[in-house]
C-alpha angles and dihedrals in degrees: 000000000000089000087059091054102265120133093226117156129174094276090051090054092046093050091046092051092048091048090241092128130039119254112223120222093246089050092049092050093049093042091053088053092050091050093043094237137116116265089242089064089063092049099045118085113237115272119241137191119355094355091059092047091048092052091046090049091053090049090049091053091047091051092045089055092049091047092051091048093050091046090054090048090051091051090052091048092049090052091049090048092051090051091049091050090052090048090050093051090050093048091050091050091050091047090052092049093051092044090053091052091049092049091045087057088059098257113143134189123217128216090270094056095255118141122224117201123206117254111267116212116237115221 
């Protein structure tokens, strides 16, 4: 909160938590942002008993759905990665074969990457 320009110190926090000082609307909004929660979270009394379990159960189902979706996405990406690895292996093999044919024809490459071709006789 101090980084946002409030002169909050430990006693300010303690009094705010104990409801011994009022919390201004702009403070509530910024505090919710600092805590990464919605402002309504700060204004709603904590749930107890069955209400709390019901809310937790809804959150559990939401997170389960997200987990299943991400798991499916990871599986697709793993399959794509495997195919790309196979493509890379094939491309490297083909590159090596073509390079061997070029070198067998007498073409050489210097340390700078320049290719030198053998002299071809003109008839």
